C-alpha positions as CSV (number, residue, x, y, z in Angstrom):
1,M,49.1,128.1,13.7
2,K,48.3,130.6,16.3
3,K,46.4,133.8,15.1
4,L,47.4,136.2,18.1
5,L,45.8,139.9,18.2
6,Y,47.6,141.5,20.8
7,I,50.8,140.5,22.6
8,F,53.3,141.4,25.7
9,F,56.5,140.2,27.0
10,F,58.6,140.7,29.8
11,Y,62.2,140.6,29.1
12,S,65.1,141.4,30.8
13,S,63.0,142.7,33.8
14,S,60.9,145.0,31.7
15,I,57.6,145.0,29.9
16,L,57.9,145.1,26.5
17,A,54.5,145.8,23.9
18,Q,54.7,145.1,20.6
19,S,54.4,148.9,20.4
20,N,58.0,149.1,21.4
21,F,59.3,146.9,18.7
22,K,60.3,147.6,15.3
23,L,60.0,145.5,12.4
24,I,63.3,145.2,10.8
25,T,62.4,142.7,8.2
26,T,60.5,139.3,7.0
27,I,62.4,136.6,5.5
28,N,60.3,134.6,2.8
29,A,61.4,131.1,3.8
30,E,59.7,127.8,4.8
31,S,60.6,126.4,8.1
32,D,59.5,123.4,10.2
33,F,60.7,125.2,13.5
34,I,63.2,127.7,14.5
35,T,65.3,128.5,17.1
36,S,68.2,131.2,18.1
37,D,71.5,131.7,20.0
38,N,72.6,134.3,22.2
39,Q,73.6,136.6,19.6
40,S,70.2,136.7,18.2
41,N,70.8,134.6,15.1
42,I,68.3,132.7,13.8
43,Y,68.5,128.9,13.1
44,A,65.3,127.7,10.6
45,V,65.0,124.3,9.8
46,K,63.3,122.8,6.9
47,A,63.0,119.1,6.7
48,N,66.9,118.2,6.3
49,E,68.3,121.6,5.5
50,L,69.3,124.0,8.6
51,T,69.7,127.8,7.6
52,K,71.3,130.3,9.8
53,Y,70.6,134.4,9.5
54,D,72.0,137.1,11.3
55,K,69.2,139.2,13.4
56,T,68.8,141.7,10.2
57,G,67.9,138.6,8.3
58,K,71.1,138.3,6.3
59,L,71.3,134.4,5.3
60,L,74.7,133.4,6.6
61,Y,75.2,129.6,6.1
62,K,73.5,126.7,5.4
63,Y,73.8,122.9,6.5
64,S,72.1,119.4,5.1
65,N,72.9,116.1,5.4
66,K,70.4,113.8,3.5
67,N,71.9,110.7,4.9
68,F,69.9,110.9,8.2
69,G,66.6,112.3,7.1
70,N,64.8,115.1,8.3
71,M,66.2,117.5,11.6
72,D,64.1,116.9,14.7
73,F,65.6,119.3,17.2
74,V,68.3,121.8,16.9
75,D,70.1,123.2,20.2
76,A,71.9,126.3,19.6
77,S,72.5,127.5,23.4
78,N,76.3,127.2,22.4
79,M,76.8,128.9,19.5
80,L,80.2,127.5,18.6
81,R,79.0,123.9,19.0
82,I,75.3,123.4,17.7
83,L,73.8,120.2,18.6
84,V,71.4,118.6,15.7
85,F,69.4,115.5,16.5
86,Y,68.0,113.2,13.7
87,K,65.6,111.4,15.9
88,N,64.5,108.5,13.5
89,F,68.4,107.7,12.8
90,S,69.4,108.0,16.3
91,Q,72.4,110.5,15.2
92,V,73.6,113.5,16.6
93,V,75.8,115.9,14.8
94,F,77.6,118.9,16.0
95,L,78.4,122.4,13.9
96,D,80.5,125.2,14.6
97,N,79.3,128.8,14.0
98,T,79.8,128.7,10.3
99,L,77.6,125.4,10.3
100,S,80.5,123.3,9.7
101,L,80.8,119.7,10.9
102,I,82.9,119.3,14.3
103,G,84.4,115.9,14.3
104,E,81.9,112.7,13.3
105,S,78.5,112.4,14.2
106,V,77.4,110.3,17.3
107,S,75.2,107.4,16.9
108,L,73.1,106.9,19.8
109,D,72.2,103.1,19.3
110,N,76.1,102.6,19.4
111,I,76.6,104.1,22.9
112,G,73.6,102.4,24.7
113,F,70.6,104.8,24.1
114,Q,68.3,103.0,21.3
115,Q,65.2,105.0,20.0
116,A,66.3,108.2,22.3
117,K,63.4,110.5,22.3
118,L,64.9,113.8,23.2
119,V,68.8,115.1,22.9
120,C,69.7,118.5,24.1
121,S,73.0,120.3,24.7
122,S,74.6,120.4,28.1
123,H,77.6,122.5,30.0
124,N,81.1,121.5,28.9
125,N,80.0,120.1,25.7
126,G,78.0,117.2,26.9
127,M,74.6,116.1,26.3
128,W,71.3,115.3,28.1
129,I,69.5,112.3,26.5
130,F,66.0,110.8,27.7
131,N,66.4,107.2,27.6
132,P,62.5,106.1,26.9
133,F,63.0,102.5,28.2
134,K,64.8,103.2,31.6
135,M,62.4,106.6,31.7
136,E,65.4,108.3,33.0
137,L,67.5,111.5,31.9
138,V,71.2,110.7,31.4
139,R,74.1,112.9,30.9
140,I,77.0,112.2,28.8
141,D,80.2,114.1,28.6
142,Q,82.2,115.2,25.7
143,S,84.0,111.6,25.8
144,L,80.5,110.1,25.6
145,E,80.9,108.9,29.4
146,Q,77.9,108.9,31.5
147,T,78.2,111.5,34.2
148,Q,74.6,111.7,35.8
149,Q,71.5,109.9,35.6
150,T,68.1,110.3,37.3
151,G,66.7,107.0,37.5
152,N,63.2,106.0,36.5
153,L,61.7,109.1,36.5
154,S,57.9,107.9,36.0
155,L,58.2,105.4,39.1
156,L,60.4,108.5,41.3
157,L,57.4,111.1,40.4
158,N,54.6,108.9,40.0
159,I,53.6,110.2,36.7
160,D,53.0,109.0,33.1
161,L,56.0,110.3,31.3
162,Q,55.9,111.3,27.8
163,P,58.0,114.1,27.5
164,N,58.4,116.1,24.1
165,Y,60.9,119.1,25.0
166,L,64.5,119.0,26.7
167,L,66.8,121.8,27.3
168,E,69.7,123.1,29.7
169,Y,69.6,126.6,30.7
170,N,71.3,128.6,33.4
171,N,72.2,125.4,35.2
172,K,69.0,123.8,35.2
173,V,67.5,121.2,32.9
174,Y,64.1,121.6,32.0
175,M,61.8,118.8,30.4
176,N,58.2,119.2,29.5
177,N,55.8,116.5,30.0
178,P,52.5,117.7,28.4
179,S,50.1,115.8,30.9
180,T,51.9,117.3,34.0
181,G,54.2,120.4,33.2
182,I,57.7,121.3,32.9
183,L,59.8,119.1,34.8
184,I,63.1,121.1,36.3
185,F,66.3,119.5,37.4
186,D,69.7,120.8,38.4
187,I,72.5,119.8,36.2
188,Y,73.1,116.9,38.5
189,G,69.9,115.5,37.2
190,T,68.4,116.1,41.0
191,Y,64.6,116.7,40.8
192,Y,63.9,120.2,41.8
193,K,60.2,121.2,41.0
194,T,57.3,120.8,38.3
195,I,56.1,124.1,36.6
196,P,52.2,123.3,36.0
197,I,51.9,124.2,32.5
198,K,50.2,121.6,30.7
199,N,49.6,120.8,27.1
200,I,52.2,122.8,25.4
201,Q,54.7,121.7,22.7
202,H,57.4,124.5,23.2
203,F,58.9,127.3,25.6
204,Q,61.6,129.4,26.1
205,P,63.2,130.1,29.7
206,I,64.5,133.9,30.3
207,D,66.0,134.4,33.8
208,D,63.5,133.7,36.1
209,Q,60.6,133.4,33.5
210,V,59.4,130.4,31.4
211,Y,57.5,132.0,28.1
212,Y,55.0,129.7,26.4
213,I,51.8,130.0,24.0
214,S,48.5,128.6,25.5
215,D,45.0,128.9,24.7
216,N,45.8,131.6,21.8
217,K,47.4,133.7,24.5
218,V,51.0,134.5,25.4
219,K,51.9,133.4,29.0
220,A,55.1,134.0,31.1
221,Y,55.4,132.0,34.0
222,N,58.0,133.3,37.2
223,T,59.7,130.2,38.1
224,K,60.6,131.9,41.7
225,T,57.5,133.4,42.7
226,T,55.1,131.2,40.6
227,D,53.2,134.4,39.2
228,E,51.8,134.0,36.1
229,V,51.1,136.8,33.6
230,Q,48.9,136.5,30.2
231,F,49.0,139.0,27.6
232,E,46.2,140.2,25.2
233,I,47.4,139.8,21.6
234,P,47.7,141.6,18.2
235,A,46.7,141.2,14.9
236,V,49.9,138.9,14.3
237,E,49.9,135.2,13.1
238,F,52.5,133.0,14.1
239,Q,53.6,129.4,15.2
240,S,56.4,129.9,17.3
241,F,58.5,132.7,18.6
242,Q,62.0,133.5,20.1
243,L,63.1,136.4,22.4
244,E,66.8,137.1,22.3
245,M,68.7,140.1,23.7
246,G,65.6,142.4,22.6
247,V,65.0,140.9,19.4
248,L,61.5,139.1,19.0
249,I,61.5,136.5,16.0
250,L,58.1,135.3,14.9
251,Q,57.9,132.4,12.6
252,S,55.1,131.2,10.5
253,S,55.1,128.5,7.9
254,K,56.3,130.6,4.9
255,T,58.0,133.7,6.9
256,I,60.2,134.7,9.5
257,S,59.7,138.0,10.9
258,I,62.5,140.1,13.0
259,Y,61.4,142.8,15.6
260,I,63.8,145.0,17.5
261,A,63.0,146.7,20.4
262,K,62.8,150.6,20.3
C-alpha cells in the first residue's frame, strides 16, 4: 500500500494538481484491483466477482463465475467486449457493457497456449497472449487464428523475461518486464523499444505519457522525449489509480475514491 503525501498528474497536455480535483464520492467496497474504460466507468475485482460502477460511484452491474476461480486480469479498453482472464484455469471470457457473457469461454489450453501467463485485448476483437514456454507474444484474431508472433523475446533481446503486465493501447503493445522495463511493440509484434522503468507492477499509458508508482512517488515518463516527471504527494493512501477523461480514481483495499477535475 502506498502512502502518498502530495500528487500531480499530467493529463491531456495539462498539469493537474490534486487541488484541481473535487472528490465526488467514496465507494466502500473491498477490491483486489481496479480498471476503467474510456467513459470513466470503473471495474472493481474482488476474488471471482467483477463490479461495474459509473463515474459518480453508482453501482451498475455485477458478474461472477465461481467455476474458474479468481479473476487475474480485466481489460476494459473495449467497453463493449471486456476481457476477463482466469490464469489458474487458462480461461478467457468476454463480457458486454452490461457484464453479460458474449459467447462461450475460450480455453487457452485447447488452442495451444498451456499455462499462459498474460493475456490482453487487441484491436478488431483479437487477443495478445504471452507464451511462457516459447517466451513470445502471440496475437490471435476473433476466430482464434494466429496472426502475429514475436519469436523468442528472451533470445532476441538477450534479457531475462518474467513479464507481469500486458496491454495494447493506441496501436502499441506494452509488456512490463520488472527487471528491464516496459517493452513496447507495434501492433504487428515488432519490437520498438524499452522504457527503462524497473520494478513496477502496474502502469497506465495516456497519449505519450506512461504513469506509474515507484519509490512512493507518482511519476510520468514521456515515450517520445524520454523526459520523466516526479511529483510530490498528498495525504492520501491508495494502492493503485486510474485516470480517464479528467476523472481520477484511487483504490485502496477497502475503498474506491472518485475525483473529477474542476
